N, C-alpha and C positions, 0 to 999 in steps of 0.2 A: 940811758937810752930808753925810749918809750915808743908806744904805738897809739894810734887814734882810730876809733870806729864810730860810724854813724848809725843811730837807731831810729826806726820809724815809730809812728804813734802806737802801733799794735805790737811792738816788740819789747822784750825784756832781755837783759843779759845777766848771767851768773858768773862771777869771777871766783876762781879757786886760788886763794892766796896762801902763802905759807902759814898764816895765822888763822885761816878759816875761809868761809864763803861769804860773798856779798852779792846782793841783787840791786840792779839799777834799771830804771824804767826809761823808755823813750817818750817823746822824741828828743834828739840832741846828739852832740858830739861828745864822746867819752875818750879820755886819754888814760892809758894804763901801761905799766911796765911790761917789758917783754917776757919776764919770767912768770907773769900771771897767766893762768889758763882760763879760757872763757867758753861759754856756751850760750847761744842765742835762742830764746824761746818766743814763739808766736803767741799772741793772746788767743784765748779759746772762746769763740762765740757759741753760746748755748741758746737753743730754741726753747719755746715754752714746754715742749714735751721731752726735753733732754736734761741730763745731769751728769756730773762727774764726781768721783770720790777722791779726796785729797788726804794723804797721810802726812802728818806733821811729825818728823823724826826728831827726837830729843836725845842727845848724846848722854851716855851714862855718867860721865864726869861732870856734866853741866846740867843736872836734873832741874827742870823747870826754867832753864835759861837758854837763850839762844847763843850762837857763837860770838856775837858782838854785844857788848854791854849796852849800846845805845839802841838796840832793837826791842820792840814791844814783846812782852811775855806772851806765849801762845795761849795761856789760860785766860788772858784778858782780851784776846782777839775777838772781834765781832765780824760776822760775814755780811755779805751784801744782801742776803735774803733772810728775812726774819724766821723762816721755817728751818734754816740750816741748823745743825746741831753739832756739838763737839762731844765726842765719846772717848772716855779713857780706855786705853788698850793695855793689857798686862805686859806687852812687850815694849813698854816705854814709848808708846806712840799715841798720838791723838788723831782720830779719823773724822773728817768733815765731809758732808755731802753738800755740793754746790748745785743748786737748781737754776734752770733758766726761767724766764729769759734774761740774760745778762752777758757781758763780756768779761771773762775771767782773766786777770793778770796775775802772774806768779809773784808773790810777795815774800816768800820765805825760801831761801836757797836750799833748804833741806826738805822741802815738800816733794812728795811723790804723787804725781797726778795720773789718774787712770784714763782710759780712752773714753770718748763720749758715749754715753749709754742712753737708751730710750726708756721713758717711763712706760708703765703698763696702762694701756687704754682699755678700761673695762666698760662694757655696755650695761644696759639696765638688766640684762638677763645673764650676766657673767659674774664669776667670782674666782678668787684665787686663795690658796692656803699658803700662809707665810710662816716659816719656822725661824726662830731666833737662834743663830748658831752659838751664841754665848750662853743662853739660859735653857735652850731646848723648848721654850714655850711656843705654842702655835696660835695663830690668829687668822681670821678670815677677813678679807677685804672684798667688798662687793661693789658693783657699779650702780649708777653711772658715775665714774670719776676717772681722773688721770692720776694714777698712784705712782709715787716715787719711793722705791725701796730704800731701806736704811742700810748702812754699811754691812752689817752682819746678817741681813735677811737672806734666807734661802727661799727662792721663789718656786712654788709648785707650778703645775700646768694649769693654764687658764681653762676653766670648765664652765659649762652652761648650767644654770639652775634647772631644777627638775620641774617641768611644766606638766602638772598632773591634771588629767581630765576628770570628769565626774565618775568614770569607770576605771580609774587607775589608782594604785597605791604603791608605796615603797616601804621597806623595812629598814629602820635606821638603828645602828648599833653605836653606842658611845664607847669608844676604845679606851677612854680614861677610867670609866666605871664598869663597863661591861653590860650596862642596861640596854634594853632594846625597846623600840616603840614602832608603831605603824603610823604612817602619815597618809591620809586619804585625800583625794582630790574632791572638787576642783581647787587647785592651789598652785602658786609659784613658790616652790620650796627651796630655801637657802640652808644648806647644811652648816653645822657648826664646825669648829676647827678639828675636833676629835671624832666627828661623826663619820661612820662608814655606811654608805648608802648602797642598798642592793639594787639590782636592776628593777625597772618599773614592771609591776605585775598588773594584769587585768583582773577586774572583778570576776568572780566565779558566777557563771550564769547557769541556772537550773530551770528547765521548763517544767510543765505540770506533771510530766511522767518521769522525772529524774530525781535522784537524791545522791548525797555524798556523806562520807564520814570524816569528821574533823577531830584531831587529837592535839591537846595542848602538851607539848613536850616539857613544859616547866612544871605543870601540876599533875600531868597524867590523866586529866579529865577528857573524856570523849563525848562527842555529841553528834547527832544526825541532823543534817540540814535538808529540808524537803523543798521542792519547787512548787509553784513558780516564784523565784526570787533571784536577786543578785546580792552578793556580799563579798567582803574582803576578809582575808585571814588576819588574825592577830599576830603580834611579833613572835610568839612562840608556838604558833599553830601551823599545822600542815595537814594535807589530805592523806588519808590512809589508802594505800594502793593494794590492790589484789590482782596479781598476774599482770602488772603494768597498767591497770585500769583504776582510775580514781573516781570517776563519775559513772553511776550505774542507773540502769532503767528500772523503774518500778515494775515488779512482777505482777502481771494480771492473772489471778487465779479464777478460773471459771469452770463450767461443767466439763470442759475438754482438757484442762491442764491442772496439774497439781505441782507442789514444790516439795522436794526432799531436802531437809536441813538436818544439821547435827547440833544437838544441844551441848554447848561447850561445858556446862556445869555438870551434866550427868553423863555425857559421852554417848547418848542414845540418839539414833536417827529417828526423825519424825517426818511423816507425810502430811502436809497441810492441803486439804481439798475444799475448805470452806471458801466460797467465792468472795474475793476481796482484792484490793490493791495492796500487795504484800511487800513490806520492807523488813529484811532481817534485822533483828536486834543485835546488840553487842554480844549476847550469849548464844547467838545462832550463827552457824556457818553454812552458807548456801552450798549445796552439792549439785543439784541438777533439777531441771523441769521434767516432770514425767507426764507423758501424754496418756489420755484415756485410750485404752485398747478396745477396739471393736471387732467382734468376730461374726462372720457370716454363718448362716445355719449349718453349712457343711464343713466349717472349720473347727479345729480343736487346738488347744494349747496346754502345755504342762508347765507348772511352776514348781520350783524347789525351794522350800523354806529353810530357815537356819538349822533345823534339826535333820535335814536331808529327806524329808517326806515329800512325796509327789502329790501335787494338787492338780486335778484335771479341770480344765475350763472348757465347757462345751458351748458351741454357738447357739444351740437351741435354748439352753438355760441361762448361761452367762453371756449375754449379748455384748455387754460393755463392763469394764472394770479397770481399776488402777492396780499397778504392781506395788505392793506395800513394802516398807523397809525390810531388809534382810531376805527378800524374795528375789529369785532370779529365774529367767526364762530358760527352760531346757531346750537345747539345740542339738541337732544331728547334722552330719555332713554326708550327703548322699552323692554317689557317683553319677555324673552326668555325661561322661564320655561314651563313645560308641562301644568300647570293649568292656566297660564296667569293671576296670581294674583299680579304681580308687585313686587314679593319678590326677583326675580333674573332678572336683567336688563342688557342690552348691550347699550353702547353709540353709537349713530348714528349721524354723521354729513354729510354724503354723502347719498343722497336719490336715491335709485335704482328704475327706472321706468319700469324695466322688470317684468315679472310674477314671483311672489314669492310664496314660499310654507312654511307652518307651521303646526305642529301637535297640537291638543288641546284635553284635557281630562276633562270631567265634569260629574256631577251626575244628573240623572233624576229620577222622581218618577212616576210610572204608576197609573192607576185609582184604582187598588187594593192595593196601598201603598207599592209596591215593588221598592226598590232602585236599579237602574241599572247604571253602569258606561259605558259611551260612549267614544270611541276614534275616533276622526275625523281628517281628513286632509283638509286644506283650501288652495285653490289657489286664490291669490288676486293680485292686481296691483294698483300702485299710478297713478291717472289720473289728479289730480289738486293739485300741491304742496302748493299753497297759501292757499287753503281751509284746507288742512291737518294741516298746521302750525297754522292757526288761531283757529281751532276748537278743536283739540286734541293734547295731549302730548304723547299718547301711542296708535297708530293705531291698533297694533295686539290685545291689550286688548279689545278695542271697538268692533272690528270685531268678536272676539270670544264670547263676551258677547251677542251681537245681534244674532249671530248664535245659541247660546244656548237658547235664548228666543224663537226663531222660532221653534226649535225642541221640546222644552217643551210644546208648544201649541199643538203639534201633539201627544206627548206621554201621556199627561194627559187625552186624550179621550179613551185610550185603556188599557186593563188589561195586565198582564204579558204575557199570552199565545198569545194574539193578537199582542202584541208588538214584541215578539220574532219571530212570523211568518210573521210580516209585512216586505215587501221588503224594502231594504235600499233606493231604488230610490223613493218609496212612502214617506218614512220618511223625506227625505231632499228635497221633491218636493217644499215645500214652500220657502226654501232658494235658490234653483237653478232656481226658476221660474223668468220670466221676468216682474213680476208685478211692478207697480210704487212704489218704496221704496226710499224715500228721505234720509234715514239714511246714506247709504254709499255715496250717491252723495254729501251730505252736508259736508262730511269729505274728499272729494277728492279721494276716493278709489273705486275700483270695485271688487266685489267678483266673480271670474270666475266660480269656481266649488267647491262644498263641497262633500267629500266622507267619508263614515263611514268605519272605519278600523276594529273595534271590538266592540262587545257588551258583557258585562259580569255583573253578579249580584254582588252587594256589599257584601251580606251575603254569606259566604262560603257554608253553608248548602244548600241554594237555588241554588247556583251555581253548587253544586254536582248533584242535581236533574236535573237541566237544562242540565248538561253535559251528564247525563245518557240518557235523551231523545234524545239528539243529537247523542249519541253513537249508540242507537238502530236504529235510522233512517239511520245512516251511515252504520251500519252492514247490514241492509236490502238492502240498495242500493248496498253494497259491494257483498252480496250473489247473488243478481240478476245479477250483472255484472259478477260475477265469473261463474254462470251457463251459461250465454250467451257466455262467453269466452270459457267454456268447449265444448259447442255445436258447436261453431264455429271451435274449434280445431278438433273435430271429423269429421265435414263436410269437413274440409280442408284435413284431413287424407284420407277420402274416395275418394275425388276428386283426391288426389295424387295417390292413388292406381289405380284408373281407368286410369288415364293418363299414369301411369307406365306400365300397361298391354297393353295399346295401343302402347306404344313405344316398348315393348318387341315383339309384333306381327310384327310391322314394321321392327324391327331388324332381326327377323327370315327370313322374306321375302327377306330382303336385303342379308343376309348370303347365303340363298339357291340360289339366283340369282348369287351371286359372285362365289359359288362353281360350278354351272352349267357353268358359263363362263370360270372358270379355267379348268374344265374338257374338255370343247370344245377346249380350247387353247392347252391343253396337248395332246388331241387326234389328233388335226391337226398337232402338232409338231411331235408326234410319227409316224403318217402316212407318213409325209414328210420324216422323217429319214429312215423308212423302204423302201419307194419308191426309195429314193436315193441309198440305199444299193443294192436293187434288180437290179436297172437299171445299176449300175456300175459293176455287175458280168458278164455282156455280154449277147448277145442275143442267143448264142448257148447253153446255159444251160437252162433246162426247169424251169418253174416257181416253180414247186413243189420242185425241188432240191434247188433252191435259197432260198425258205422259210425254208427248212430243215437246210441249212447252217446257216441261220440267227438265228434259234432257238437254234442250237448247240452253237453258239457263246454266246448267252445270258446265256445258262446254264454254260458255262465256266466262264463267268464273275461272276456268282453267287457263283460258287465254289471258285473262287479266293478271293471273299469277305469273304467267310467263312474261308478260309485258313489263311487270314491275321489277323483274330481275335483269341484270346486265348480261344477257345471253343471246347468242346468234343461233337461230334454229332453222334448219333446212328440212323441208317436207316435200314429199312426192305429190303429184296431182291427186292421186287416189286418197292420200292422207289428209288433203285439205277439203274440208266441207264446212265452209263458213256461211252462216245465215244471220241476217239482221231482222229481228222481229220487233214489231211495235206491240209491246205488251199492253199498251193502253187500249188497243182494239179488242173489243170483246169477241168478235168473230173474225179472226184473221183469215185471209184468203191466200191462195197461192200467188196472186199478183203482188201481194204486199211483201213477199219474200224474194229478195234479190240474191241470186246465187252467182257468185263470181268465182269461176274456177280458173286458176292459172297453172301453168306448168311448173312454176317455181315461186314460192312465197318466201320473201326475206323479211323477217321482223327483227328490227334492232331497237332496243330500248336503252 
């Protein structure tokens, strides 16, 4: 009893028989017994960038032979691609790589076929490191190519080649020998199989005012590189860091700046003040830049050398100087708070010999046990700096405490009323007096003057009473001053009125005199005008007629003035006396004068 199966062109069938396995290819009809097991395989199409791995299994009891005697030995088999290879496997297997493009048909029933794999497509700037799993040897495949791995190849990650510019470099370590080398750009660098490449480094750039120190860790040789330049480090070289800094600025030594260094061979500190562009050598350790110290004529400074001796620097003699090695500036801490209790201090390293001013507040107690707060101002001066340094550390505190002691001796003898009425000059007389007091002299200072700024009671209630007393005195003085001011204002007002009346009388006299002079001038002018008119009429006309003509002309002018104005004038018959005169007649008669008298004259213009 049997079965039949149809195979297509791209199909193969593997029969498992009691005596072994057999492969048959399509197309066609195949008959087989029912007790045979079968498995149908499709042909495998491979593209040009694909491949498969085929393992040819050889049974241990039939080494070098297939299951059927009529089949070709695997060692003599040739593949369809001339690049395919057969590799011996220690597990009695032969491994074959089948590359595309082709269609693969299974020909050995004992073959084990892998899945379709893609070849490695490497561009012109890519490479891959391949490790042979059988021997452990490494190799590098670079593009451009389509690379097909071998059966036992372990493929690394595809990487880009190192494209180094003209300012870049890399450090390459050969892991097989341990040797190191540096590769500088510009270059497209392809590492070898055992090369370990560092990250890309940029060239070190130094300008004209910079330098750096380079040490070769292989030989221990050190060198200094100065700018301006760019350079790359060698495979065993590195920059020497100091406090996290590897590139340093060249130190400019001039008349204002010096450099303090330590000589590492002798351990002695040296101060270099010669003007130059200074770069410390390998036997010199840079410590600091020291500025030239300048003192004003009124300033002083004290230096302490390594033996503890004090060196005085005076602004008149030592106007400028450097602090040499093993010298330090002497400093004091002076109280600068209002109570001078050394809770708040200021650092002083330059001592001013001019007059100085400070405020001081302290508490005193009168004979009747009333606490009063005094605010004083003290003017003082340094006279001997050596004594000040040797005797005291805080001169303002000593001066204020001594002043407080002197004032307390005066306050303790008086009660509150006497103390409040006591003049400030009397209160500080003991401090400002020129008596022999060695306290200030022993400290090298001189108190010029002490002034009391304010007196106030510590107890607010007593201060209110004291304020009321002061207010009453102030109001009394204020009222007296106010009354005096009012009286003075009234007196000034009366004096002003008197002076005004005098000026008014003088003004009236001047006005009358001016009017008189104006009238005299007008009379003289009018008389001169009449005289000229009368004299011009001729000598043959009597004087009375001349005057009559003059008066008539004046009346005519008055009427003309009235006629030119828009005015209505009402006159009585007696007030109208109008005459028309022919002035061209030399000897006018009474007939030439026409008199027209009306009871009412209405003139409208």
